[in-house]
N, C-alpha and C positions, 0 to 999 in steps of 0.2 A: 278900730275894726274894719274898716274897708281894705285896710293894709292886711288885715288879717284873712278876709276873704281873698283877696287877689292871690295873697301868699298859698292859703288853700288851693285855691284854682290851679294855681302854677304847680304844686305838688300832685293834685289831683291830675292833671294834665300830664307832666313826668311820669308819674306812675303808670298811666293808661298809655301813655307813649312806652315805657319799659316793656308793660307787660305786653303790648304788641310786639316790639323788638323780641321778646324772649320767646313769644309765641312764633314769630318769625324765623327766629334762630334755631328753635326746637325743631320746626318744620325743616327748615334746611339741614340742620344735623340729621333729622331722621332721613330726609332724602340721601344724604351724603353716606350716612350710614347702610341705607337700603343698596346705594350704587356700589360703594365698597364691597357688601355681602354679595352682591351679585357678580361682582367681579371675582370675587375671592372663589365663589362658587364655580364660575366659568374656569378660572386658573386651576381650581381643583379637578375640575371635570379633563380638562386639556392634559395636565402634569398625568393624572390618572391614566388617561389613554396613552400617552407617552411611555410611560411606567410599564403598562401592560405590552404595548408594542416592544419595548427593550427587553422585558422578561421573555416574550415570546421568540424574538429575534435570539436572546441567549440561550433557550430552550432548544431552537433548531440548531444552533452552533454546537452546543454540547452533544446534541443527537448526531449530526453529522460528524462530530469529532469522533465520538464513540464508534459508529459506523465504520467510519475509515479505520480507527484502530483495530476493530475486529476483523474487518477484511485485511490489514495487514499482519494478524495472527494467521488467519485461515490459510493465506498465500504463504506465510512462512512455514506453516505445518504441511502443507502441500508440498512445499520444494524439499522439505526435511523427507516426507517420504518418497519422492519421486527419486532424490538422490540415495536415499536407502535402497530403494528397488534397483537402479542403476548399479549399484556397488553388490547387491545380492545377486543380479544375473551376471556380472563381470566374475564374481567367485564362482556360480556355478559354471562358468566356460572354463575358468581356470582350472577348477578342480574335476573336470570332466573324466571319465574313464580312460584310460591309455588307449584301448582301443577307438573309443570317441575321438580322441586327439588325433590319432594317427589319421584317422578320416578327413578330420577338420585340415590337416597340415596337407594332406594330399589334394584337396580339394584348391588350397590355397595356392600350391605351386601350379595345379592344373589350370588355374584360371589367368596365371600370369605368361602361360605360353604364347608363343607368337612374338610377344613383348620381351621376355626373358627367356632365354633357351639354356639351359643349364645354369642356373642363377647361383650366386652365391647365398646362403640361407643363414641367417641370424637366427637361432632358436633360445629359448629357455635352458638354464642349466638343468641336466639331467632328460632332456629330451632329445638328444642326438640319436639314439638307439631306434627312435619312433620313426625317424626319416631315412633309416637305411635302405627303402625300396624306392625312394624318391630320386629321380635324376638331378643331379645337382654338380656345381664345378667344386665345391667345397661345402662343408657344415659346420657352423662356429656356433660354439654355446656363449650366451652373453647374460650376465648377471643383470643386466638393464632391461630385458624381455621377462616378462611376467608369463605372458601366455600368448601362443600364437607366433607368428613368424615376422620376420623382414626379409625382404629377397632383393638382392643386389645383382645387377649386370655383373658380368666379369670384369669390366674395366672402370667399375664404379659409378659409370654417368647416370645410372637410371637405380631407383631407389624407390621399393614398393612396400608402403609400411600395412602388414597385416596383421597386426597384434590386435588381440581381442577386444581391449580398450579401446583401440581407434577405430574397428568396426563397429564396436557396439556403441561408440560415442557419434559415429556417422548417422547409423539407422536411429538413434535416441534423437537425434538433432531434427532428422527429417519427419519423424513420427510422434513428436513431443505432443503436439495439439491432439492427435487422436487418443495417444495415451493419457493424457490429463483426461480428457473427455469420458473415457472408460473408467478412469479410477474415481474421478469427482463428479461424474455427470455433466 
């Protein structure tokens, strides 16, 4: 019996130690679990913040990209409008009434006086008759000229391009900014 009592005491002592160790293990497991949950929660917050920042960055990039694309489209349309205005202005000059063209031609020849006296004049096909009153060495119709004149010294050393396209392009280049401001604000 004494052996049974010792055995019982040992078993009870072992059970008590096992229960204590089990409680300690459960406490430790609960602490580890709570710590893990806290870390997971913190990681979720950090990752959520990173995700929000990444989404905001992506949204800003997309917005910036869309704004840039819209500016490109607007600029392309503005360029198209300016090119069309240039072409329409050039066509209006080239299609001027004969009397108006005659005045333009006289002004062109007058503008070169002193530099070119009695120049050789190159003019568009069919325009030679409008230059009959102009003092010139010779007048040559040239298929390459669509409007305006090219004046050349008698020896060919000086050539002044006064074609409508050249004059308009020169004025256009000088006034493009103000023209854009007028058209597009």
